[in-house]
N, C-alpha and C positions, 0 to 999 in steps of 0.2 A: 504493499500500499503506499501512497504517498501522503506523508504528515507533513503538513504546512504549520511552522513554528511563526508566532507572531512577531518576529524580530529577525530582520534579514541579518543583523550582525550577528544575532545568537546562531543562526543557520551557518554563516560562514566559520564561526568560531569552533561550533560542534564539528563541522565538515574536516576542519584541521586537525581538531583532535582525534577523530576518527580516523583518520589517514596516518596519523601518528600511531595510533594503536596498531593499526593493520600492520604497517612497516614493522613495528617493534615484535610483533606477533610472528610475521613471516621470517624475520631475520634471527628469532630465536627457536624456530622450530625444532632444530635438533638438541636444543640444550634442555628442553621442557622434562620437569621432573616425572618419572614414571610413576602413576597412580595406582593405587589396588582397591579392589572391590571389598564388600565386607567380608567376602570369604577368601580374602588374600589374593586373588588374581589379578593380574596387571589389566589395568583398564583400556579399552580400545579407543582411541583418539578420533573424534568427530568433530567436524567443523560445520556450524551454521552460519551463513550469512544472512543478516536481516535486510529489511528494505529501507529501514531509516534508524535513527538513534534511539538507544533503549527508552522505552514507554510502555503505557499499560496494554496497547494492542500487541505487543509481545509477550504478555502477562504470563501465559502457560509455560512457556520456555522457560523464563527466568524463575517460575515456581518451581518446576522440575529440577533446574539447576539449583535453588536454593535449598530445597529439601531433600536433595540426594537422589532422587528419582534417577536420573541417567546413572550415577554412581552404581546404583542397586541394578541397574541393567547391564553393568559393565561397560560402561561406556565413559569417557573424558570429554565432556563436551565443551567446546569453545564457541562462545558466541559473537561473531565480529559484527561491530556496529555498521549500519548502512548509512546513506545520505544522498543528495542530489548525485554523487559521482561514485556511488558504490560499485558500478559494473558488477553486480552480482552474477549474471549470466555468464560473463567472461570468466571470474572468478570459478565458476563451476566448471566450465569447458576446459579450463587450465590446471583443474585439480588442487587448486588453492582452497576450494570449500568442497565438501560433500553434499551439503544442501543449500538452498537459498529460497527466498519468499517471492511470490508474485500472484498477480490474478489468473484466475482460468482463461480467461479470453487471451492474454498475453502469452502463456504457456503454449495455448492450442497453437497460435500464430505460430511462435516458433518453431513448433513440431511440425506443422505444415510446411514451413520451408526446410525441414528436413534437418533442424536442429536436434540431436538425440535427447530429448529430455522426457522425462517421466514424472507425473505428478502423483504424488504418494500419500498426501493427506490433506483435508481442510483445516485452515486456522480459524476462518470466519465465513460462517454459511451464507452470510447476506453481505452485499457490499456497502461499505459505510461512506462511499463518496456522495458527495452533495453539492448543490449550488448555495451560495450563502449570499442573502439579499437584506437589505435594511427593511425593517418591519413594516415602514411606509411604501415601498415599492409596490405600484399596483401589479407587477407580474406575479403570477400565482399558478401559471401553467406551462409546461414546456413549450407547446406552440406559440406561445408569447415572445419566445426568445428570440425571432427572426430578425435578423439585422443589429442583434445587441452585442456590445462588446464584453467580453468575459475574460477575466484573467485565469489562466488554466496552464497544466503543464502540457506544451505542444504533443502533439502524436498520440494522445492516448485515444482509446478505443471508443470511449463514451461520446466523444466530440462528433464522430462520423456516425455514430449511432442515433443520436439526437437530431442529425441533419437529415439522414436517410429515414428514419421512422416518423418525423414530423413534416418533412419537406421544408426545412427551414436552412438559415444560415449563419453562422455565428462568425463574430469577428473575435478570433483569439489572440490575446497579448500574453507574450510569455510569464509566467509567474514568477513573482520576485521573493517568494518564500517569506513574505511578510502580511501583516495586516494594516499597515498604515494607510494606505491608500483607501482602503475599505473604511476604516473608521472615519476618514475625513471628507468621504463623498457618499452622500446619501444615494445615489445612483449607482454606485459600483456594485458590480456582481463579480464574485470569483468562485472558483473551486475551493471545496473544503472536506472535511470528514466531520461526520456527526459527533465523532468521540473526540474533537480536538478545539477548531475554531470557535463554535459556538460558546465555550467556556471563556475563551479569552475575550471575546467581543462583549460579552456580558460584564466581565471584570473591569473593561473599560468605558462601561456604562452606556453602551449601544444596544437599543433593541433590534433583534434581527429574527429573520426566518430562514428557514432551509426547504430546497426543494431537493428530497432524495432522489440519487437518480434510480434507485431500484423501481422508483414508481412509474418510471418511464418504460419498465420491461427489462433495463440493462442491468443484471443481478448477478455478475459471476461471482462464485465462491472465491476466496483468496486462501492460498495454501503453500504447500512445502512441496519442492520438486528437486530431482537428482538426474545424473546421467541415467540412460538406459543401462550403460554399461555397469554402473555401480549397483544396480537393481539385479542384474544378471549375477555378478561376480561376487557380491557379499549380500546376499538377500537376508541374513541372520543379522547383520549390522544394521540394515534399513529397518527391519522389523523391531528392532530394540529400540532403536531412534523414535520411530513413529509412536510404539506403544507407551513409551515413557512420556513423550509429549504430549499424547492425549491424556495420559494421567495426570500431568501437569496442568493442562487446560481445565480439566474438570474439577480440580482440585482448586484453581484459580477462581473459576467463576462460583463456585458454591461453598467453599470454604473460607478461611480467613487469607486473605490475599496480602498481607503484610510481610512474609518473606519475599515475594517477588517485589513488592513496593520497596523494601529496603535495598535489594540488589539493584534495582532500577534506579533509585535515587542517589546510590553510591556511584553508580556509573554516568548518571546524568543527573547533576544537582540542580537542573533547572525542573526537574520534575517533583511540584510539591504536592503534599499530600491532599489538598483540595482539588487539584487537577487532576490526580491519579483516580481519587474516587469518583469525581465526575465521569473521566472516561470508562471506569470499569462500570459503573452503572449504568452507562448509555449501552456498552456492551449487552448487559443484561436485558434491561429495558427494551432494547431494540431486536432482541434475538440474533444477534449478530455471530454468535460462536455456536449457539444451538437454536434451532428453529423448527417448529412444526414437526417435531418428533424425530428431526434428522439427528442422527448419532453424531457426538464430537468427532471430528475428523474425517467423519464418512462423506465421499463425494457420490453424491445421487445419479446414477447412471442414465435415468431419463432425463434428468435437469441438464446434464453434461451434453448429452445429445442434442437437446434442444439449443442450448447454446451453440453448438457448431451451426447447426442448420441455419441459425440466425446470422452468425457472422457471414456465411455464404450467400444466404438470400440477401443481406444487405449489402453486399459487394465488399465488405470489411476484409474478407480474405478469399482470394480467387478460387473458384469451385474445382480448379486444375490442381490447387495444390492442398493435398489430404496427408495426415502422416502414414506411413507404411507400416507401423507399427500401434499398439494402443498407447495413447497419450497420457492416460491416467489410470490409476488402479487402486483398489480397496485392500487388496491382498496382504498388505503388511498390517491392518489393522488387528484387532483382538481377535475378532470373529473371522479365522482365515477362510470361511467359506463364502465370503462376499464376491470374490473373484475380480477380474479385469472389468474396466467400462470397455466401451466400445471404440474403435479407432478413430472413429468420425466420419468413416465413410458414409457417402450419401447414396441413396438409390438412384 
């Protein structure tokens, strides 16, 4: 997911910090201390590249790390912070990370271009992306956005989705990862996350409203992917990582989130208790992690197939480009009978 912080200076500083942490991590790979599990066995080192800086939207992973779920699964998990220039897919392709985070539409688009990726679990069942508007803005439906200027990250699927679905055209200006322009201009519209910007806008004394993108029909789950090769060559490691992560997410949502909060705040001091509570409560209230009976981590095959069809029908992905192998799977979840999802092939 793309999380947009309230300060451009903060994003730049955190991006620099993330880069330094990554460089330090990569330089010290060979000298990392060998850790052991509770039964004395050496832990297998696993690297997860997140999509942004440490935040509650990653809470399940930090809960699993803080409470020792990964260690119990025999894994020494390293969580690398993301940011605007995280280049997570490149890290996975180069073997610098075993797993990374992204939305299902992006993972499918890459797989359709023969990038050998496999989505192995969901983190968010529902998409938290939304458009942020001032409360007094008369726009309250997507079709009313025709010709409007919207600040967003260029190239995201939802832009083409809205334009194709509603027959509109948006004027996209590149996101500056701040809220200053929105706060100072009552006509300004920008991309946001339900779990993030509304909190900061409210703290700034501005009344705002949101148009959740999932209400347009664009609702790809967010999740974790790895290389097809990794899943084939080390399925036990993938299963242990996925199952420990699902355990962490369930624990983070249902039980006391303070272990994850403490670790997140240690790694990212800008994460205040008030913001983290807001973000987690939004995850729960909006059913973003588990919704309508969908199991935590589960990738619903019918829904994934529908997403693929819509991406092709709207021309977002060329019909001629389809994965040669299944691009997502549920086989690494606790219920090993769930099986693979379809490859995305169309009749």
